[in-house]
C-alpha positions as a Markdown table, in Angstrom:
| # | Residue | x | y | z |
|---|---|---|---|---|
| 1 | Met | -4.8 | -25.8 | 3.1 |
| 2 | Glu | -6.0 | -26.2 | 6.4 |
| 3 | Thr | -5.0 | -23.6 | 9.1 |
| 4 | His | -3.3 | -26.1 | 11.5 |
| 5 | Gln | -1.0 | -27.2 | 8.4 |
| 6 | Leu | 0.0 | -23.5 | 7.6 |
| 7 | Phe | 0.9 | -23.3 | 11.4 |
| 8 | Glu | 3.0 | -26.6 | 11.4 |
| 9 | Leu | 4.7 | -25.1 | 8.2 |
| 10 | Ala | 5.4 | -21.7 | 9.9 |
| 11 | Asp | 6.6 | -23.7 | 13.3 |
| 12 | Ala | 9.1 | -25.6 | 11.5 |
| 13 | Ala | 10.3 | -22.5 | 9.3 |
| 14 | Leu | 10.4 | -20.2 | 12.4 |
| 15 | Ala | 13.9 | -20.6 | 13.7 |
| 16 | Asp | 15.2 | -20.3 | 10.0 |
| 17 | Cys | 13.2 | -17.2 | 9.8 |
| 18 | Val | 14.4 | -15.3 | 12.9 |
| 19 | Ser | 17.9 | -16.7 | 11.8 |
| 20 | Phe | 17.7 | -15.1 | 8.5 |
| 21 | Gly | 16.1 | -11.8 | 10.0 |
| 22 | Gln | 19.2 | -11.5 | 12.2 |
| 23 | Ala | 21.5 | -12.0 | 9.0 |
| 24 | Leu | 19.7 | -9.0 | 7.6 |
| 25 | Val | 19.7 | -6.8 | 10.2 |
| 26 | Arg | 23.4 | -7.6 | 10.9 |
| 27 | Ile | 24.3 | -6.0 | 7.4 |
| 28 | Pro | 24.4 | -2.0 | 7.3 |
| 29 | Ser | 22.2 | -1.0 | 4.5 |
| 30 | Pro | 22.0 | 2.5 | 4.3 |
| 31 | Ser | 20.0 | 3.7 | 1.1 |
| 32 | Gly | 22.3 | 3.2 | -1.9 |
| 33 | His | 24.6 | 0.9 | -0.1 |
| 34 | Glu | 22.4 | -2.4 | -0.2 |
| 35 | Gly | 24.5 | -4.5 | -2.1 |
| 36 | Ala | 25.7 | -6.9 | 0.6 |
| 37 | Val | 21.9 | -7.4 | 1.9 |
| 38 | Ala | 20.8 | -7.9 | -1.5 |
| 39 | Glu | 23.2 | -10.5 | -2.3 |
| 40 | Leu | 22.0 | -12.2 | 0.9 |
| 41 | Val | 18.6 | -12.1 | -0.2 |
| 42 | Arg | 19.1 | -13.5 | -3.7 |
| 43 | Asn | 20.9 | -16.3 | -2.5 |
| 44 | Arg | 18.3 | -17.3 | 0.1 |
| 45 | Met | 15.8 | -17.2 | -2.7 |
| 46 | Gln | 17.7 | -19.5 | -5.1 |
| 47 | Ala | 18.4 | -21.8 | -2.2 |
| 48 | Leu | 14.6 | -22.2 | -1.6 |
| 49 | Gly | 14.1 | -22.9 | -5.4 |
| 50 | Tyr | 12.5 | -20.0 | -6.3 |
| 51 | Asp | 11.5 | -20.5 | -10.0 |
| 52 | Arg | 13.5 | -17.4 | -11.1 |
| 53 | Val | 15.6 | -14.8 | -9.3 |
| 54 | Trp | 17.1 | -11.8 | -10.9 |
| 55 | Thr | 18.5 | -8.4 | -9.8 |
| 56 | Asp | 17.0 | -5.4 | -12.1 |
| 57 | Glu | 19.3 | -2.3 | -13.2 |
| 58 | Val | 18.4 | -0.3 | -10.0 |
| 59 | Gly | 19.3 | -3.2 | -7.7 |
| 60 | Asn | 16.0 | -4.6 | -6.7 |
| 61 | Val | 16.3 | -8.3 | -6.0 |
| 62 | Ile | 13.0 | -10.2 | -7.4 |
| 63 | Gly | 12.0 | -13.8 | -7.3 |
| 64 | Val | 8.8 | -15.7 | -8.3 |
| 65 | Ile | 7.3 | -18.9 | -7.7 |
| 66 | Arg | 4.5 | -20.1 | -9.9 |
| 67 | Gly | 1.6 | -22.5 | -8.7 |
| 68 | Asn | 0.4 | -25.3 | -10.4 |
| 69 | Arg | -2.7 | -23.9 | -11.9 |
| 70 | Pro | -3.3 | -20.3 | -13.7 |
| 71 | Gly | -4.3 | -17.7 | -11.2 |
| 72 | Lys | -3.7 | -14.2 | -10.0 |
| 73 | Ala | -0.1 | -12.9 | -9.6 |
| 74 | Val | 0.6 | -11.4 | -6.0 |
| 75 | Leu | 3.9 | -9.1 | -5.3 |
| 76 | Phe | 5.2 | -9.0 | -1.6 |
| 77 | Asn | 7.1 | -5.9 | -1.5 |
| 78 | Cys | 9.7 | -5.0 | 1.3 |
| 79 | His | 12.9 | -2.5 | 1.3 |
| 80 | Leu | 16.5 | -3.5 | 1.8 |
| 81 | Asp | 17.4 | 0.1 | 3.0 |
| 82 | Gln | 17.5 | 1.6 | 6.2 |
| 83 | Val | 17.7 | 5.0 | 8.0 |
| 84 | Asp | 20.9 | 5.6 | 10.0 |
| 85 | Pro | 20.8 | 4.1 | 13.5 |
| 86 | Gly | 22.3 | 7.3 | 15.2 |
| 87 | Asp | 24.4 | 7.3 | 18.6 |
| 88 | Pro | 24.9 | 3.2 | 19.1 |
| 89 | Gly | 25.2 | 4.2 | 22.6 |
| 90 | Gly | 21.5 | 5.0 | 22.9 |
| 91 | Trp | 20.3 | 1.5 | 21.9 |
| 92 | Pro | 19.7 | -1.4 | 24.6 |
| 93 | Tyr | 21.5 | -3.5 | 22.0 |
| 94 | Pro | 24.3 | -3.0 | 19.3 |
| 95 | Pro | 22.2 | -1.7 | 16.2 |
| 96 | His | 23.8 | -4.1 | 13.8 |
| 97 | Glu | 24.2 | -7.4 | 16.2 |
| 98 | Gly | 20.7 | -9.0 | 15.6 |
| 99 | Val | 20.1 | -9.9 | 19.3 |
| 100 | Val | 17.2 | -11.9 | 20.2 |
| 101 | Arg | 16.1 | -10.9 | 23.9 |
| 102 | Asp | 12.5 | -11.2 | 25.2 |
| 103 | Gly | 10.6 | -12.6 | 22.5 |
| 104 | Tyr | 12.1 | -10.1 | 19.9 |
| 105 | Leu | 14.8 | -9.8 | 17.3 |
| 106 | Trp | 16.5 | -6.3 | 18.1 |
| 107 | Gly | 18.4 | -4.0 | 15.6 |
| 108 | Arg | 18.2 | -1.3 | 13.2 |
| 109 | Gly | 15.8 | -2.3 | 10.2 |
| 110 | Ala | 14.0 | -5.2 | 12.3 |
| 111 | Ser | 10.9 | -3.5 | 12.3 |
| 112 | Asp | 11.4 | -1.4 | 9.2 |
| 113 | Cys | 11.4 | -3.8 | 7.3 |
| 114 | Lys | 14.1 | -6.8 | 7.5 |
| 115 | Gly | 11.8 | -9.0 | 10.0 |
| 116 | Ala | 8.9 | -8.8 | 7.7 |
| 117 | Leu | 11.1 | -9.2 | 4.6 |
| 118 | Ala | 12.5 | -12.5 | 6.1 |
| 119 | Ala | 8.9 | -14.0 | 6.7 |
| 120 | Gln | 7.8 | -13.1 | 3.0 |
| 121 | Ile | 10.5 | -14.8 | 1.5 |
| 122 | Leu | 10.3 | -18.0 | 3.6 |
| 123 | Ser | 6.7 | -17.9 | 3.2 |
| 124 | Ala | 6.7 | -18.2 | -0.7 |
| 125 | Gly | 9.3 | -20.7 | -0.4 |
| 126 | Leu | 7.3 | -22.9 | 2.1 |
| 127 | Leu | 4.6 | -23.1 | -0.7 |
| 128 | Lys | 6.9 | -24.2 | -3.1 |
| 129 | Arg | 8.3 | -26.7 | -0.6 |
| 130 | Val | 5.0 | -28.5 | -0.2 |
| 131 | Gly | 4.2 | -28.7 | -3.7 |
| 132 | Arg | 3.1 | -25.7 | -5.4 |
| 133 | Asp | -0.6 | -26.5 | -4.6 |
| 134 | Phe | -1.9 | -22.9 | -5.2 |
| 135 | Ala | -3.0 | -20.7 | -8.3 |
| 136 | Gly | -0.8 | -17.9 | -9.7 |
| 137 | Glu | 2.3 | -16.7 | -9.0 |
| 138 | Ile | 4.0 | -15.4 | -5.7 |
| 139 | Tyr | 6.5 | -12.4 | -6.5 |
| 140 | Val | 8.5 | -11.3 | -3.8 |
| 141 | Ala | 10.6 | -8.1 | -4.2 |
| 142 | Ala | 13.1 | -6.9 | -2.3 |
| 143 | Val | 13.5 | -3.1 | -3.3 |
| 144 | Val | 16.3 | -0.4 | -2.8 |
| 145 | Leu | 16.3 | 3.6 | -1.9 |
| 146 | Glu | 12.7 | 3.0 | -0.3 |
| 147 | Glu | 14.0 | 5.3 | 2.6 |
| 148 | Val | 14.9 | 8.5 | 0.1 |
| 149 | Gly | 11.6 | 8.9 | -2.0 |
| 150 | Gly | 11.0 | 5.1 | -3.5 |
| 151 | Leu | 13.1 | 4.8 | -6.7 |
| 152 | Gly | 13.2 | 1.3 | -6.3 |
| 153 | Thr | 9.7 | 0.5 | -6.4 |
| 154 | Arg | 8.9 | 3.2 | -9.2 |
| 155 | Cys | 11.4 | 0.8 | -11.3 |
| 156 | Leu | 10.0 | -2.1 | -10.5 |
| 157 | Val | 6.3 | -1.6 | -11.5 |
| 158 | Lys | 7.7 | -0.9 | -14.8 |
| 159 | Glu | 8.9 | -4.5 | -15.1 |
| 160 | Val | 6.7 | -6.4 | -13.1 |
| 161 | His | 3.0 | -6.0 | -13.3 |
| 162 | Pro | 1.1 | -8.0 | -10.2 |
| 163 | Asp | -2.7 | -8.0 | -9.9 |
| 164 | Phe | -2.1 | -7.1 | -6.4 |
| 165 | Val | 0.6 | -5.7 | -3.9 |
| 166 | Ile | 1.2 | -6.7 | -0.1 |
| 167 | Ile | 3.6 | -4.0 | 1.1 |
| 168 | Gly | 5.5 | -5.2 | 4.3 |
| 169 | Glu | 5.7 | -2.2 | 6.0 |
| 170 | Ala | 4.5 | -2.2 | 9.9 |
| 171 | Thr | 1.0 | -3.1 | 10.7 |
| 172 | Asp | 1.2 | -5.2 | 13.6 |
| 173 | Asn | -0.1 | -7.8 | 11.3 |
| 174 | Gln | -3.6 | -5.8 | 10.6 |
| 175 | Ile | -4.2 | -4.6 | 7.3 |
| 176 | Ala | -3.5 | -1.1 | 6.1 |
| 177 | Arg | -5.4 | 0.3 | 3.2 |
| 178 | Gly | -3.6 | 3.3 | 2.5 |
| 179 | His | -1.6 | 6.8 | 3.9 |
| 180 | Arg | -1.0 | 10.1 | 3.5 |
| 181 | Gly | 1.6 | 10.9 | 1.0 |
| 182 | Arg | 5.1 | 12.6 | 1.7 |
| 183 | Met | 6.8 | 15.7 | 0.0 |
| 184 | Glu | 9.7 | 17.3 | 0.8 |
| 185 | Trp | 9.9 | 20.9 | 0.0 |
| 186 | Leu | 13.3 | 23.0 | -0.2 |
| 187 | Val | 12.3 | 27.0 | 0.7 |
| 188 | Thr | 15.3 | 28.9 | -0.3 |
| 189 | Val | 15.9 | 32.6 | 0.8 |
| 190 | Lys | 18.5 | 34.8 | -0.7 |
| 191 | Gly | 19.9 | 38.3 | 0.9 |
| 192 | Arg | 22.6 | 40.2 | 1.4 |
| 193 | Ser | 25.7 | 38.9 | 3.4 |
| 194 | Val | 27.7 | 41.6 | 5.6 |
| 195 | His | 29.7 | 41.4 | 8.7 |
| 196 | Ala | 27.2 | 40.9 | 11.5 |
| 197 | Ser | 28.7 | 44.2 | 13.1 |
| 198 | Val | 27.1 | 46.3 | 10.5 |
| 199 | Pro | 23.4 | 44.4 | 10.0 |
| 200 | Asp | 21.9 | 47.3 | 8.3 |
| 201 | Arg | 24.0 | 47.1 | 5.3 |
| 202 | Gly | 22.8 | 43.9 | 4.7 |
| 203 | Ala | 19.6 | 42.1 | 4.1 |
| 204 | Asn | 19.1 | 39.2 | 6.5 |
| 205 | Pro | 17.5 | 36.1 | 5.4 |
| 206 | His | 16.7 | 34.9 | 8.7 |
| 207 | Tyr | 14.2 | 37.5 | 9.2 |
| 208 | Val | 12.2 | 36.3 | 6.1 |
| 209 | Leu | 12.0 | 32.5 | 7.1 |
| 210 | Ala | 11.4 | 33.7 | 10.8 |
| 211 | Arg | 8.1 | 35.1 | 9.3 |
| 212 | Phe | 7.5 | 32.4 | 7.0 |
| 213 | Ile | 7.6 | 29.9 | 9.7 |
| 214 | Gln | 5.3 | 31.8 | 12.2 |
| 215 | Ala | 2.9 | 32.2 | 9.3 |
| 216 | Leu | 3.0 | 28.7 | 8.3 |
| 217 | Asn | 1.9 | 27.4 | 11.7 |
| 218 | Gly | -1.4 | 28.8 | 11.0 |
| 219 | Val | -2.3 | 27.9 | 7.4 |
| 220 | Pro | -5.4 | 26.0 | 7.3 |
| 221 | Met | -4.9 | 22.2 | 6.1 |
| 222 | Ala | -6.8 | 19.8 | 3.9 |
| 223 | Gln | -8.8 | 16.9 | 5.3 |
| 224 | Asp | -9.6 | 13.3 | 4.3 |
| 225 | Ala | -12.4 | 11.6 | 5.7 |
| 226 | Phe | -10.0 | 8.4 | 6.5 |
| 227 | Leu | -6.7 | 9.2 | 6.5 |
| 228 | Gly | -7.0 | 12.7 | 8.5 |
| 229 | Pro | -5.7 | 16.0 | 8.0 |
| 230 | Ala | -2.7 | 17.1 | 5.7 |
| 231 | Thr | 0.3 | 18.5 | 7.8 |
| 232 | Val | 3.4 | 20.6 | 7.4 |
| 233 | Ala | 6.4 | 20.6 | 9.6 |
| 234 | Pro | 9.6 | 23.0 | 9.0 |
| 235 | Thr | 12.4 | 20.1 | 9.8 |
| 236 | Leu | 16.0 | 20.9 | 8.7 |
| 237 | Tyr | 17.7 | 24.5 | 8.6 |
| 238 | Cys | 20.9 | 25.5 | 6.8 |
| 239 | Thr | 22.7 | 28.4 | 5.9 |
| 240 | Asp | 25.6 | 29.3 | 3.6 |
| 241 | Gln | 27.9 | 30.4 | 6.7 |
| 242 | Ser | 29.7 | 28.6 | 9.5 |
| 243 | Ser | 31.0 | 31.8 | 11.2 |
| 244 | Ala | 28.9 | 33.3 | 14.0 |
| 245 | Asn | 29.8 | 36.9 | 13.0 |
| 246 | Val | 28.6 | 36.9 | 9.4 |
| 247 | Ile | 24.8 | 37.4 | 8.1 |
| 248 | Pro | 24.3 | 34.7 | 5.7 |
| 249 | Gly | 23.7 | 35.4 | 2.2 |
| 250 | Arg | 21.5 | 32.4 | 1.4 |
| 251 | Cys | 19.1 | 30.1 | 4.1 |
| 252 | Trp | 17.3 | 27.0 | 3.3 |
| 253 | Leu | 14.4 | 25.3 | 5.0 |
| 254 | His | 13.3 | 21.8 | 4.4 |
| 255 | Leu | 9.4 | 21.2 | 4.9 |
| 256 | Asp | 7.9 | 18.0 | 5.4 |
| 257 | Trp | 4.4 | 18.2 | 3.8 |
| 258 | Arg | 1.9 | 14.9 | 4.2 |
| 259 | Asn | -0.6 | 15.2 | 1.6 |
| 260 | Val | -3.7 | 13.9 | 1.4 |
| 261 | Pro | -5.6 | 12.9 | -1.9 |
| 262 | Gly | -6.4 | 15.6 | -4.0 |
| 263 | Gln | -3.6 | 17.9 | -3.0 |
| 264 | Asp | -1.3 | 18.0 | -6.0 |
| 265 | Glu | 2.3 | 19.5 | -6.4 |
| 266 | Thr | 1.2 | 22.4 | -8.3 |
| 267 | Ser | -1.3 | 23.7 | -5.4 |
| 268 | Ile | 0.9 | 23.4 | -2.8 |
| 269 | Gln | 3.7 | 25.0 | -4.2 |
| 270 | Met | 1.5 | 28.0 | -5.1 |
| 271 | Arg | 0.4 | 28.2 | -1.2 |
| 272 | Leu | 4.0 | 28.0 | -0.2 |
| 273 | Gln | 5.2 | 30.6 | -2.5 |
| 274 | Ala | 2.5 | 33.2 | -1.6 |
| 275 | Leu | 3.3 | 32.8 | 2.1 |
| 276 | Leu | 6.7 | 33.1 | 1.3 |
| 277 | Asp | 6.2 | 36.3 | -0.9 |
| 278 | Gly | 4.5 | 37.9 | 2.1 |
| 279 | Ser | 7.2 | 37.3 | 4.3 |
| 280 | Leu | 9.6 | 38.9 | 2.3 |
| 281 | Ile | 11.8 | 41.9 | 3.4 |
| 282 | Pro | 13.7 | 44.5 | 1.3 |
| 283 | Gly | 16.7 | 43.1 | -0.2 |
| 284 | Cys | 15.5 | 39.4 | -0.3 |
| 285 | Gln | 14.5 | 37.0 | -2.9 |
| 286 | Ala | 12.7 | 33.7 | -1.8 |
| 287 | Ser | 11.5 | 30.4 | -3.8 |
| 288 | Val | 9.9 | 27.1 | -3.1 |
| 289 | Ala | 10.3 | 23.8 | -5.0 |
| 290 | Leu | 10.4 | 20.2 | -4.3 |
| 291 | His | 13.8 | 19.0 | -3.0 |
| 292 | Glu | 15.4 | 16.8 | -5.7 |
| 293 | Leu | 18.1 | 14.1 | -4.7 |
| 294 | Glu | 20.6 | 12.9 | -7.0 |
| 295 | Leu | 20.4 | 9.1 | -6.2 |
| 296 | Val | 22.9 | 6.5 | -6.9 |
| 297 | Ser | 21.9 | 2.8 | -6.4 |
| 298 | Tyr | 24.7 | 0.4 | -5.7 |
| 299 | Thr | 24.5 | -0.9 | -9.0 |
| 300 | Gly | 25.7 | 2.5 | -10.5 |
| 301 | Tyr | 21.9 | 3.5 | -11.6 |
| 302 | Arg | 21.9 | 7.2 | -11.2 |
| 303 | Glu | 18.7 | 9.4 | -11.4 |
| 304 | Arg | 17.8 | 12.9 | -10.3 |
| 305 | Ser | 14.3 | 12.5 | -8.7 |
| 306 | Pro | 12.0 | 14.8 | -6.2 |
| 307 | Phe | 11.4 | 13.3 | -2.8 |
| 308 | Leu | 7.9 | 12.4 | -2.6 |
| 309 | His | 5.4 | 9.4 | -1.7 |
| 310 | Pro | 2.0 | 9.8 | -3.3 |
| 311 | Pro | -1.1 | 9.3 | -0.9 |
| 312 | Phe | -3.4 | 6.3 | -1.5 |
| 313 | Val | -6.6 | 5.0 | -0.2 |
| 314 | Leu | -8.0 | 1.6 | -1.4 |
| 315 | Glu | -11.9 | 1.4 | -1.0 |
| 316 | Ala | -12.8 | -0.4 | 1.9 |
| 317 | Ser | -15.0 | -2.5 | -0.2 |
| 318 | His | -12.4 | -3.6 | -2.6 |
| 319 | Pro | -12.1 | -7.4 | -3.0 |
| 320 | Leu | -8.3 | -7.3 | -2.2 |
| 321 | Ile | -9.7 | -5.7 | 1.3 |
| 322 | Thr | -12.3 | -8.3 | 2.1 |
| 323 | Glu | -10.6 | -11.1 | 0.6 |
| 324 | Ser | -7.4 | -10.5 | 2.5 |
| 325 | Gln | -9.2 | -10.0 | 5.7 |
| 326 | Lys | -11.0 | -13.3 | 5.4 |
| 327 | Ala | -8.0 | -15.1 | 4.6 |
| 328 | Leu | -6.0 | -13.8 | 7.7 |
| 329 | Gln | -8.7 | -14.2 | 10.4 |
| 330 | Gly | -9.5 | -17.5 | 9.0 |
| 331 | Ala | -5.8 | -18.4 | 9.2 |
| 332 | Leu | -4.8 | -16.6 | 12.3 |
| 333 | Gly | -8.2 | -17.3 | 14.2 |
| 334 | His | -8.9 | -13.6 | 15.4 |
| 335 | Thr | -10.1 | -10.5 | 14.4 |
| 336 | Val | -8.0 | -8.6 | 12.0 |
| 337 | Lys | -8.5 | -4.8 | 11.6 |
| 338 | Val | -8.6 | -2.4 | 8.6 |
| 339 | Asp | -6.8 | 0.7 | 9.4 |
| 340 | Lys | -3.8 | 3.0 | 7.7 |
| 341 | Trp | -0.5 | 3.7 | 7.8 |
| 342 | Arg | 0.4 | 6.6 | 9.8 |
| 343 | Phe | 3.7 | 7.2 | 7.3 |
| 344 | Ala | 4.3 | 7.2 | 3.9 |
| 345 | Thr | 5.4 | 3.9 | 2.1 |
| 346 | Asp | 6.0 | 2.3 | -1.4 |
| 347 | Gly | 2.3 | 1.3 | -1.4 |
| 348 | Gly | 1.9 | 5.1 | -3.0 |
| 349 | His | 4.0 | 4.2 | -5.8 |
| 350 | Thr | 2.4 | 1.0 | -6.7 |
| 351 | Ala | -1.1 | 2.3 | -6.3 |
| 352 | Ala | -0.2 | 5.2 | -8.6 |
| 353 | Ala | 0.8 | 2.4 | -11.0 |
| 354 | Gly | -2.8 | 1.2 | -11.0 |
| 355 | Ile | -2.2 | -1.9 | -8.8 |
| 356 | Pro | -4.8 | -2.5 | -5.8 |
| 357 | Thr | -2.2 | -2.5 | -2.6 |
| 358 | Ile | -2.5 | -3.0 | 1.1 |
| 359 | Gly | -0.1 | -3.5 | 3.8 |
| 360 | Phe | 0.5 | -6.5 | 5.8 |
| 361 | Ser | 3.6 | -6.8 | 8.2 |
| 362 | Pro | 4.6 | -8.2 | 11.8 |
| 363 | Gly | 6.4 | -5.0 | 12.4 |
| 364 | Glu | 4.9 | -2.2 | 14.7 |
| 365 | Glu | 4.8 | 1.2 | 13.9 |
| 366 | Thr | 6.0 | 2.3 | 17.4 |
| 367 | Phe | 9.4 | 0.8 | 17.2 |
| 368 | Val | 10.1 | 2.2 | 13.4 |
| 369 | His | 13.1 | 4.8 | 13.3 |
| 370 | Thr | 13.8 | 4.6 | 16.8 |
| 371 | Asn | 16.4 | 3.0 | 18.9 |
| 372 | Gln | 14.1 | 0.7 | 20.3 |
| 373 | Asp | 13.7 | -0.9 | 16.8 |
| 374 | Arg | 12.6 | -4.6 | 17.1 |
| 375 | Ile | 10.2 | -7.1 | 15.8 |
| 376 | Ser | 8.0 | -9.7 | 17.9 |
| 377 | Ile | 9.1 | -13.4 | 17.3 |
| 378 | Ala | 5.5 | -14.3 | 18.0 |
| 379 | Lys | 4.1 | -12.2 | 15.2 |
| 380 | Met | 6.9 | -13.3 | 12.8 |
| 381 | Arg | 5.3 | -16.6 | 13.2 |
| 382 | Glu | 1.8 | -14.9 | 12.7 |
| 383 | Ala | 3.2 | -13.3 | 9.4 |
| 384 | Leu | 4.4 | -16.5 | 7.9 |
| 385 | Val | 1.0 | -18.1 | 8.0 |
| 386 | Gly | -0.6 | -14.9 | 7.1 |
| 387 | Asn | 1.6 | -14.5 | 4.1 |
| 388 | Met | 0.9 | -17.9 | 2.9 |
| 389 | Ala | -3.0 | -17.6 | 3.5 |
| 390 | Leu | -2.7 | -14.4 | 1.3 |
| 391 | Ala | -1.1 | -15.7 | -1.4 |
| 392 | Leu | -3.3 | -18.8 | -1.4 |
| 393 | Arg | -6.5 | -16.8 | -1.2 |
| 394 | Leu | -5.6 | -13.8 | -3.5 |
| 395 | Gly | -4.2 | -16.3 | -6.0 |
| 396 | Ala | -7.3 | -18.0 | -6.6 |
| 397 | Leu | -9.3 | -14.9 | -7.0 |
């Protein structure tokens, strides 16, 4: 299909794409509560004539459109859940109104990644509408629980086995070929609680964590030539007390560790535990473990799961990279760079399942998880073209 034909299709569908993106943004969908937005997605896929649309046991909505000749299976993946919008008063427009202003669709999840999802779903539908003149199969998956570790995609790859995956997390319509992983560690210190007027009778866990945090700040971190350094950051801090005149008996510290390939859970845990042991004071005990969450999807599926996204890097010479770059540059008419994500995505789970994975999305990283969340309508137009170009070229490999 010629480039001008792809743009003609995109231009004819752009208003519908923006309207669909608005509808997605207008439905709040915190992790575990994606049911209403999942129903909207399922209904739209069916209306577009997808060959099969189904919802799996965890609540992912999956649709497939088959070409008119054999070829590769390409999976486009976006998540349905969104992070908390926080104080609505800090937003330029209400976070769930889906306002269109100044060339952008505004609202929580617009850039992460409901705008990209709208473009993925409509792109596949457009290729069906013009006669299925492509090789292979196009899958589009709208997955749940990405923001809390990626359970939806981990379940998805047990059922769907594509040849390639395109993740719709923010890339500004460039290509991402990897990212650092994310692990959430929970450091627990047990002391002895006493009245704050007699601190000498207790064992104050705050002192252990103070020493630990100070020591953590100087720990050498692993480096990756492409992804950069691993990082660790203390984030949440909790105690078992709500009274200011009581020394707590237990404190918890959350650590956000961004790991690079080659760093496994066991080696990181050993490093943290050694640092923690060296921070102890008499009367205190301490341990570190991956933070586990009891995840419950909107379908009732339940699983206890550690909070982690694996790191991954796809080789720059891999055909998925080289062919995707050719397809996008040929269709869009400008240079498309290959880079990395600065944050973790479900691409770590698809790569861990052995599926070559890249990212392509009209979302921009600078707006993700902020009260400036928005997506460019011009880039949504480009994404419609880019998604179709990727499906056409990759399916024919």
